[in-house]
C-alpha positions as CSV (number, residue, x, y, z in Angstrom):
1,M,121.0,69.9,136.9
2,A,118.4,71.4,139.2
3,E,118.6,70.3,142.8
4,E,115.8,67.8,143.8
5,K,113.7,69.2,146.6
6,F,112.8,66.9,149.5
7,F,109.2,68.2,149.7
8,P,108.6,70.5,146.7
9,N,106.4,73.5,147.3
10,N,104.7,73.0,143.9
11,K,103.9,69.3,144.6
12,P,101.3,67.9,142.2
13,E,98.0,66.5,143.3
14,P,98.0,62.7,143.9
15,W,95.9,62.0,140.8
16,Q,98.4,64.0,138.7
17,E,101.2,61.9,139.9
18,V,99.8,58.7,138.3
19,L,98.9,60.4,134.9
20,P,102.4,59.7,133.4
21,V,101.7,55.9,133.5
22,L,98.6,56.2,131.4
23,P,98.6,56.3,127.6
24,A,97.7,59.7,126.1
25,N,94.1,58.8,125.3
26,L,93.4,57.6,128.8
27,R,95.3,60.5,130.4
28,R,93.0,62.8,128.5
29,L,89.9,61.1,129.7
30,I,91.0,61.0,133.4
31,S,92.4,64.5,133.5
32,G,89.1,65.9,132.0
33,L,87.0,64.6,134.9
34,P,85.5,67.2,137.2
35,R,87.9,68.5,139.8
36,P,85.8,67.4,142.8
37,V,85.9,63.8,141.4
38,L,89.7,63.9,140.9
39,A,90.2,65.2,144.4
40,Q,88.5,62.1,145.8
41,L,89.9,59.6,143.2
42,E,91.1,56.4,144.8
43,E,91.5,53.9,141.9
44,I,91.6,53.8,138.1
45,R,90.7,50.3,136.9
46,L,91.7,49.0,133.4
47,R,90.3,45.7,132.3
48,Q,90.9,44.6,128.7
49,G,87.6,44.7,126.7
50,R,85.7,46.1,129.7
51,P,84.6,49.6,130.6
52,L,87.1,52.1,132.1
53,M,86.3,52.6,135.7
54,V,87.3,55.0,138.5
55,G,86.8,54.4,142.2
56,Q,86.0,57.2,144.7
57,A,85.5,57.2,148.5
58,Q,81.8,56.2,148.4
59,N,81.3,54.6,145.0
60,D,82.7,53.8,141.6
61,A,81.7,55.0,138.1
62,F,82.4,54.4,134.5
63,V,84.1,56.9,132.1
64,S,82.7,57.6,128.7
65,P,84.7,58.2,125.5
66,E,84.0,61.9,126.0
67,G,85.4,61.9,129.5
68,Q,82.1,62.0,131.4
69,L,81.1,59.9,134.4
70,E,78.5,57.3,133.9
71,T,76.6,55.2,136.4
72,L,76.0,52.4,133.9
73,P,78.5,50.5,131.8
74,A,76.6,51.1,128.5
75,G,78.3,53.8,126.6
76,A,81.5,53.7,128.6
77,Y,85.0,53.7,127.0
78,L,86.1,50.1,126.5
79,V,89.7,49.5,127.4
80,S,91.7,47.9,124.6
81,G,94.6,45.5,124.6
82,E,96.7,48.3,123.2
83,D,95.7,50.4,126.2
84,I,96.9,47.7,128.6
85,Q,100.2,47.1,126.8
86,R,101.0,50.8,126.6
87,T,100.2,51.3,130.3
88,L,102.5,48.3,131.2
89,Q,105.3,49.9,129.1
90,L,104.9,53.2,130.9
91,V,104.6,51.7,134.4
92,S,107.7,49.6,133.9
93,G,109.8,52.2,132.0
94,A,109.7,49.9,129.0
95,S,111.5,47.2,131.0
96,F,108.5,45.1,132.0
97,Y,110.4,41.8,132.3
98,A,113.0,43.5,134.6
99,L,110.3,43.7,137.3
100,E,110.1,40.0,138.1
101,E,110.1,40.5,141.9
102,E,107.3,43.0,141.8
103,L,105.3,40.8,139.4
104,R,105.7,37.9,141.8
105,N,103.8,40.0,144.4
106,G,101.2,41.1,141.9
107,Y,101.9,44.9,142.0
108,I,104.3,47.6,141.0
109,T,104.9,50.6,143.2
110,L,105.2,54.0,141.5
111,P,107.0,57.1,142.7
112,G,104.9,58.8,145.4
113,G,103.8,55.5,146.9
114,H,101.0,54.8,144.4
115,R,100.5,51.1,143.5
116,V,99.6,49.3,140.3
117,G,98.0,45.9,140.9
118,L,98.1,43.4,138.1
119,V,96.4,40.2,137.2
120,G,96.9,37.8,134.3
121,R,98.3,34.3,134.0
122,A,100.5,33.2,136.8
123,V,103.7,31.3,135.9
124,V,104.3,28.8,138.7
125,E,107.5,26.9,139.4
126,G,108.0,24.5,142.3
127,G,104.7,25.6,143.8
128,Q,105.8,29.2,143.9
129,I,104.7,32.1,141.6
130,K,107.6,33.1,139.5
131,T,106.0,35.9,137.5
132,L,102.8,37.0,135.7
133,K,102.2,37.1,132.0
134,N,99.3,37.9,129.7
135,I,98.3,40.8,131.9
136,W,94.7,41.9,131.2
137,S,93.7,43.9,134.3
138,L,95.3,46.8,136.1
139,N,94.2,48.7,139.2
140,I,96.0,52.0,139.8
141,R,95.6,52.8,143.5
142,I,96.2,56.4,144.4
143,S,98.0,57.1,147.6
144,R,97.3,60.3,149.6
145,E,99.1,62.2,152.3
146,V,96.6,63.6,154.8
147,I,98.4,65.9,157.2
148,G,96.6,65.8,160.5
149,A,94.8,62.5,159.9
150,A,96.3,61.1,163.1
151,T,95.4,64.0,165.4
152,P,92.2,62.5,166.9
153,V,93.9,59.1,167.5
154,L,97.3,60.1,168.9
155,P,96.1,61.1,172.4
156,Y,95.0,57.5,173.0
157,L,98.4,56.2,171.9
158,V,100.7,58.4,174.1
159,N,102.1,56.8,177.2
160,H,103.9,59.5,179.2
161,Q,106.7,60.5,176.8
162,A,106.5,57.4,174.7
163,I,103.8,55.6,172.8
164,Y,102.0,52.3,173.3
165,H,102.7,49.2,171.2
166,T,99.9,49.8,168.6
167,M,98.1,47.8,165.9
168,L,96.0,49.6,163.3
169,F,93.6,47.2,161.5
170,S,90.7,47.4,159.0
171,P,89.5,45.8,155.8
172,P,91.2,47.1,152.6
173,R,90.6,50.7,151.4
174,C,89.9,52.1,154.9
175,G,92.9,54.4,155.3
176,K,95.3,52.3,157.4
177,T,98.4,53.4,155.5
178,T,97.3,57.1,155.4
179,L,96.7,57.1,159.2
180,L,100.0,55.2,159.9
181,R,101.9,57.7,157.8
182,D,100.6,60.7,159.7
183,L,101.1,59.0,163.1
184,I,104.8,58.5,162.1
185,R,105.1,62.1,161.1
186,Q,103.6,63.4,164.4
187,I,105.5,61.0,166.6
188,S,108.8,61.9,164.8
189,N,108.2,65.6,165.0
190,G,106.8,65.6,168.5
191,T,103.5,66.9,169.9
192,P,104.0,69.5,172.6
193,D,100.3,69.6,173.4
194,L,100.5,65.9,174.5
195,N,103.9,66.3,176.1
196,L,105.3,64.0,173.5
197,P,108.9,64.8,172.5
198,G,110.0,63.9,169.0
199,L,111.0,60.3,168.9
200,T,113.4,58.5,166.5
201,V,111.3,56.4,164.2
202,G,112.6,53.6,162.0
203,V,110.2,52.7,159.1
204,V,110.4,49.5,157.0
205,D,108.7,50.4,153.8
206,E,108.7,47.1,152.0
207,R,106.4,48.3,149.1
208,S,107.5,51.9,149.0
209,E,104.0,53.1,150.0
210,L,104.6,54.8,153.3
211,A,107.4,57.1,152.4
212,G,106.9,56.9,148.6
213,C,110.7,56.8,148.1
214,Y,112.0,57.8,144.6
215,R,115.7,57.1,144.0
216,G,116.0,56.6,147.8
217,V,114.5,60.0,148.8
218,P,111.2,59.9,150.6
219,Q,108.5,61.9,148.8
220,R,106.1,61.8,151.8
221,D,106.6,63.8,155.0
222,L,107.4,61.2,157.7
223,G,108.9,63.7,160.1
224,V,112.4,65.0,160.9
225,R,113.5,62.1,163.1
226,T,112.5,59.3,160.8
227,D,114.8,56.8,158.9
228,V,113.3,54.8,156.1
229,L,114.5,51.4,154.9
230,D,112.9,51.2,151.5
231,G,112.0,48.0,149.6
232,C,113.2,45.7,152.3
233,P,111.2,42.7,153.6
234,K,109.7,43.6,156.9
235,S,111.1,40.6,158.8
236,K,114.6,41.5,157.9
237,G,114.2,45.3,157.9
238,M,112.9,45.6,161.4
239,I,115.9,43.9,162.8
240,M,118.3,45.8,160.6
241,L,116.9,49.1,161.7
242,V,117.1,48.3,165.4
243,R,120.8,47.3,165.0
244,A,121.8,50.1,162.7
245,M,119.7,53.1,163.6
246,A,118.7,52.6,167.3
247,P,115.1,53.8,166.8
248,Q,112.7,54.4,169.7
249,V,109.8,53.3,167.5
250,V,109.7,50.9,164.6
251,A,106.8,51.3,162.2
252,T,105.7,49.1,159.2
253,D,102.7,48.3,157.1
254,E,100.7,45.0,156.7
255,I,102.1,42.5,159.1
256,G,100.8,39.0,158.4
257,R,103.5,36.4,157.9
258,Q,105.0,34.3,160.6
259,E,108.5,35.7,160.0
260,D,107.0,39.2,160.4
261,V,105.6,38.3,163.8
262,A,109.0,36.7,164.8
263,A,110.8,39.9,164.0
264,L,108.2,42.0,165.9
265,E,108.8,39.7,169.0
266,E,112.5,40.2,168.8
267,I,112.4,44.0,168.7
268,L,109.8,44.1,171.4
269,H,112.4,42.3,173.6
270,A,114.8,45.1,172.6
271,G,112.6,47.7,174.3
272,V,111.5,49.3,171.1
273,K,107.9,50.5,170.6
274,V,106.1,49.1,167.6
275,L,103.4,50.6,165.3
276,F,102.0,48.5,162.5
277,T,99.0,47.7,160.4
278,V,97.1,44.5,159.7
279,H,94.3,43.6,157.3
280,G,91.1,42.5,159.1
281,S,87.7,43.5,160.2
282,S,87.7,42.2,163.8
283,L,90.1,41.0,166.5
284,A,88.4,37.6,166.4
285,E,89.2,37.3,162.7
286,L,92.8,38.3,163.3
287,A,93.2,35.9,166.2
288,G,92.1,33.0,163.9
289,R,95.1,33.4,161.6
290,P,98.1,31.2,162.7
291,A,100.8,33.8,162.6
292,L,98.7,36.5,164.3
293,A,97.3,34.0,166.8
294,Y,100.8,33.7,168.2
295,L,101.1,37.5,168.4
296,F,97.8,37.6,170.4
297,R,99.1,34.9,172.8
298,L,102.2,37.1,173.5
299,N,99.7,39.7,174.7
300,V,102.0,42.6,174.0
301,V,99.8,44.9,171.8
302,E,98.6,47.7,174.1
303,R,96.3,49.6,171.7
304,F,94.1,48.4,168.9
305,V,92.7,51.0,166.4
306,L,89.9,49.8,164.1
307,L,89.3,51.8,160.9
308,G,86.3,51.6,158.6
309,R,84.2,53.6,156.2
310,S,81.0,54.2,158.1
311,R,81.4,58.0,157.8
312,G,83.9,57.9,154.9
313,V,87.3,56.5,154.4
314,G,89.5,56.6,157.5
315,T,86.6,56.6,160.0
316,I,87.9,55.7,163.5
317,E,85.4,53.0,164.5
318,D,87.0,52.1,167.8
319,I,90.2,52.2,169.9
320,L,90.6,49.3,172.3
321,D,92.9,48.7,175.3
322,G,95.1,45.8,174.5
323,K,94.9,44.1,177.8
324,T,91.2,44.5,178.7
325,R,89.8,44.9,175.2
326,R,87.8,47.8,176.7
327,S,86.8,50.5,174.3
328,L,88.6,53.8,174.9
329,W,87.1,55.7,171.9
330,R,85.0,58.6,173.2
């Protein structure tokens, strides 16, 4: 058996990594799109009985039965029920009902950190979602590794030979995970130009998006001093990493629950730096959420980085000092 490479030199493009979960007919339509379109592809949306759609950085478009992009839905390929069922079989490895935990959350993570969102009929027991059935809509979100994405931001986060406690926030689809991934890589490897030595980073990758682990091996480059706890709830994983791996920095994606904030507070008291993302468009919006309101009252976040799409995905809209809320960005 050939040895698996940690970071293969002949690594496929992100859009190529999701092709195996598409039925042959849809695979042909998507792979036949112009290369510049595929290079910017962010989403592939399948809705039963509705036009096949692809999302790019600035807009979305429909796909015709001939594999051409269309701006209007008329004439687009209509996704069939068979397309949906075959995609579900491929996504799940023909074991759809073995994915109950993922279905409860509404998504399935693919190798490489790509995610398939699903909607259908929710099965509710005791007020909690147990699973989904009658799936009729899928959103394949394509994850990208952008080496160097964090270079403009990192100088604002370095505090002598450490980093500041930092929150990255933005609305969805603005590049938070991509920026966080590259920050982890650069902090782990070290940045001599900033006098930042390589730091030991512990990553809690609850949804396998940051590291894109496959069979326990990260498929994304998170640096040489990074340890990844894959598929573990953030609230438990952050504490586990501090106790087991003694990281200097703990990084995780999409903090939002009360137990997440409680875990953050505990590792802050352990003297560990934190780096995390949150969904939101403003500090005022974030402070209005009960769990995050407590985090704001702790007044421990030292840098806030706001991302947007004003000049494309991943635009740094602002960097704020955590204590004064003064803008530091240029």
